[in-house]
C-alpha positions as CSV (number, residue, x, y, z in Angstrom):
1,X,98.7,119.6,58.5
2,X,97.4,121.0,61.1
3,X,95.5,124.2,60.7
4,X,95.8,127.7,62.2
5,X,93.2,127.5,65.0
6,X,94.6,124.3,66.1
7,X,98.4,125.7,66.3
8,X,96.8,128.4,68.0
9,X,95.1,126.2,70.7
10,X,98.7,124.4,71.2
11,X,100.7,127.1,71.7
12,X,98.4,128.6,74.5
13,X,97.8,125.5,75.8
14,X,101.8,125.5,76.5
15,X,102.1,129.0,77.6
16,X,99.3,128.1,80.6
17,X,101.0,125.0,81.0
18,X,104.3,126.5,81.5
19,X,102.8,128.9,84.1
20,X,100.7,126.5,85.9
21,X,103.2,123.9,85.6
22,X,105.9,126.4,88.0
23,X,102.9,126.8,90.6
24,X,101.8,123.7,90.7
25,X,106.0,122.6,91.3
26,X,106.4,125.8,94.1
27,X,109.1,124.6,96.4
28,X,108.9,125.2,99.4
29,X,110.3,123.3,103.2
30,X,108.4,123.3,106.9
31,X,109.0,123.6,109.8
32,X,107.6,120.9,112.7
33,X,105.4,122.3,115.1
34,X,107.2,124.4,117.1
35,X,106.7,127.0,120.4
36,X,106.3,130.6,119.9
37,X,106.5,132.5,123.5
38,X,104.6,135.6,124.5
39,X,106.5,138.3,126.9
40,X,105.3,140.9,129.1
41,X,108.7,142.9,129.7
42,X,109.1,146.0,131.0
43,X,105.6,147.0,130.2
44,X,106.0,145.8,126.5
45,X,104.3,142.6,124.4
46,X,107.2,140.8,123.2
47,X,107.4,137.9,121.2
48,X,110.0,135.5,121.3
49,X,110.3,134.2,118.0
50,X,113.3,132.3,118.1
51,X,113.1,131.1,121.9
52,X,112.2,127.6,120.6
53,X,113.6,126.2,117.5
54,X,112.8,123.2,115.2
55,X,113.3,121.1,112.8
56,X,112.5,120.9,109.1
57,X,109.3,118.6,108.7
58,X,108.3,118.2,105.0
59,X,109.4,119.9,101.9
60,X,108.1,120.3,98.4
61,X,110.2,116.9,97.0
62,X,108.7,115.0,100.1
63,X,110.2,113.8,103.4
64,X,112.9,112.1,101.5
65,X,114.7,115.1,100.9
66,X,118.0,115.7,102.6
67,X,116.9,118.5,104.0
68,X,114.6,116.8,106.5
69,X,115.5,117.2,109.8
70,X,117.9,120.0,109.5
71,X,117.2,123.1,112.6
72,X,116.0,126.1,111.3
73,X,116.9,129.1,113.7
74,X,115.4,132.5,113.5
75,X,117.2,135.1,115.8
76,X,118.5,138.5,115.6
77,X,122.6,138.6,115.3
78,X,122.5,141.0,118.3
79,X,119.6,139.2,120.3
80,X,119.9,135.6,120.5
81,X,115.9,134.8,121.2
82,X,114.6,137.1,118.1
83,X,112.7,139.6,120.2
84,X,109.7,141.2,118.3
85,X,107.8,144.3,120.1
86,X,103.9,144.6,119.3
87,X,103.9,148.7,119.0
88,X,100.6,149.8,117.7
89,X,96.6,148.2,117.1
90,X,96.6,149.2,113.4
91,X,93.3,147.2,113.1
92,X,91.2,145.1,115.4
93,X,93.6,142.3,116.4
94,X,96.5,143.3,114.4
95,X,99.4,145.0,115.9
96,X,102.7,146.1,114.2
97,X,106.0,145.3,115.2
98,X,109.2,146.3,115.8
99,X,112.8,144.2,117.0
100,X,112.2,144.7,120.9
101,X,116.1,145.6,121.4
102,X,118.4,145.9,117.7
103,X,117.4,147.8,114.5
104,X,118.4,144.6,112.6
105,X,116.9,142.3,110.6
106,X,116.2,138.8,111.9
107,X,118.3,136.2,110.5
108,X,116.3,132.6,109.0
109,X,119.0,129.7,109.2
110,X,118.7,126.3,108.4
111,X,121.4,123.7,109.5
112,X,122.9,124.0,113.2
113,X,126.5,123.1,112.5
114,X,126.9,124.1,108.7
115,X,124.4,126.5,107.3
116,X,122.3,125.3,104.6
117,X,120.5,128.3,104.3
118,X,120.4,131.5,105.7
119,X,118.9,134.6,104.7
120,X,117.3,137.7,106.4
121,X,113.3,139.4,106.8
122,X,111.8,141.4,108.9
123,X,108.6,140.6,110.6
124,X,106.1,144.2,109.9
125,X,102.7,142.7,111.7
126,X,100.8,140.0,113.7
127,X,97.3,139.0,113.1
128,X,96.0,137.2,116.2
129,X,92.4,137.3,114.0
130,X,94.1,134.8,111.9
131,X,96.9,133.7,113.8
132,X,100.2,134.9,111.4
133,X,103.2,137.4,111.7
134,X,103.8,138.7,108.3
135,X,107.5,139.0,107.2
136,X,109.0,140.9,104.3
137,X,110.1,138.8,101.5
138,X,113.3,137.1,101.8
139,X,115.7,138.7,98.9
140,X,119.1,138.6,100.7
141,X,120.1,134.8,101.0
142,X,122.8,132.2,100.6
143,X,122.4,128.4,100.3
144,X,125.7,126.1,100.9
145,X,124.0,123.2,98.7
146,X,126.9,120.7,99.6
147,X,127.1,117.2,97.9
148,X,127.2,115.2,101.1
149,X,123.7,116.8,101.8
150,X,122.1,117.5,98.3
151,X,118.9,118.8,98.9
152,X,116.2,119.4,95.8
153,X,114.2,121.3,97.7
154,X,117.6,124.1,98.0
155,X,118.5,123.3,94.4
156,X,115.1,124.5,93.4
157,X,115.4,127.6,95.3
158,X,118.3,128.4,94.2
159,X,116.2,129.7,90.4
160,X,115.3,132.3,92.4
161,X,115.8,135.9,93.7
162,X,112.9,136.1,96.0
163,X,111.6,133.6,98.5
164,X,108.7,134.1,101.4
165,X,107.9,133.1,104.9
166,X,104.8,132.0,105.6
167,X,104.4,132.4,109.8
168,X,101.9,130.5,111.6
169,X,100.4,130.2,115.0
170,X,97.8,128.5,116.8
171,X,95.5,131.6,117.9
172,X,92.6,131.8,121.3
173,X,90.8,133.5,122.6
174,X,93.0,133.1,125.7
175,X,95.7,134.6,123.8
176,X,94.0,137.2,123.0
177,X,93.0,138.0,126.3
178,X,96.1,138.2,127.4
179,X,97.3,140.6,125.2
180,X,94.9,143.2,125.8
181,X,95.1,142.3,129.3
182,X,98.9,140.3,130.7
183,X,98.1,139.3,133.7
184,X,101.4,136.9,133.4
185,X,104.6,137.0,132.4
186,X,104.2,135.0,129.6
187,X,102.2,132.5,127.0
188,X,102.9,130.2,125.0
189,X,101.2,128.3,121.8
190,X,102.1,126.6,118.4
191,X,103.6,127.9,115.4
192,X,105.1,126.9,111.8
193,X,107.1,128.2,109.3
194,X,106.6,127.5,105.4
195,X,109.7,128.9,103.1
196,X,109.0,128.8,99.8
197,X,108.8,130.9,96.3
198,X,106.1,132.9,94.9
199,X,103.3,131.6,92.3
200,X,103.8,134.8,90.7
201,X,107.9,134.0,90.6
202,X,109.4,135.6,87.4
203,X,110.0,133.0,84.9
204,X,113.3,131.6,83.6
205,X,115.5,132.6,80.9
206,X,114.6,129.0,79.1
207,X,110.6,129.7,80.0
208,X,110.9,133.2,78.5
209,X,112.7,132.1,75.3
210,X,110.1,129.1,74.9
211,X,107.2,131.3,75.6
212,X,108.4,134.5,73.7
213,X,108.7,132.0,70.6
214,X,105.7,130.2,71.4
215,X,104.0,134.0,71.1
216,X,106.1,134.7,67.6
217,X,104.8,131.4,66.7
218,X,100.9,132.7,67.4
219,X,101.4,136.3,66.0
220,X,102.5,135.0,62.6
221,X,99.7,132.0,62.6
222,X,97.2,135.3,62.7
223,X,99.5,137.3,60.7
224,X,99.2,134.8,57.6
225,X,95.7,134.2,58.6
226,X,95.0,137.5,57.8
227,X,96.6,137.7,54.5
228,X,94.9,135.1,53.4
229,X,91.6,136.7,54.2
230,X,92.4,139.8,52.5
231,X,93.5,137.9,49.5
232,X,90.5,136.3,48.6
């Protein structure tokens, strides 16, 4: 028979691996490098995040996932190239953003013919120091994981209610100088996106049940040990 200290250690180890295991297996799909276009239009600095699209190049299940090669598109329905306008410099090199010609959310689409993934989000800021655009969490998304193109990544996404998008681009002193003084109509640089779950995502019901049962056993073991001590 295992003594109580070993039982407690095993229970704690199980709970630890449940959380860390979920974090290590965080599903994601990543875009190949594409072009990001900055324009100066009617005295406004505009980012055309949907001007150039590209294809999914990597996933948490490797490059054999069937979603590899599907095209990812960013667009605002009213204005297909998904323009965002720089509004105010809220910190050195960091600007707040708003949609340039619309109040609609941007659509995030994967699949040019059939839509395998469709979600919405809003870009809130751009950071020229670190080369990133901040997007709100993707809470309203749909997945069409068809039998003809069954994706393990999309299957994993379906277990979550919230996704996130990292949007990184190649920043440079030249780009920052253009933002300060747009001396030509446009400036282009590289960008990539990564749609993923959060490492702090809520565990699935089965995981909750296992963790709660483990905590129950742990509590009972501590109670029993304490009772044994008080009776001696």
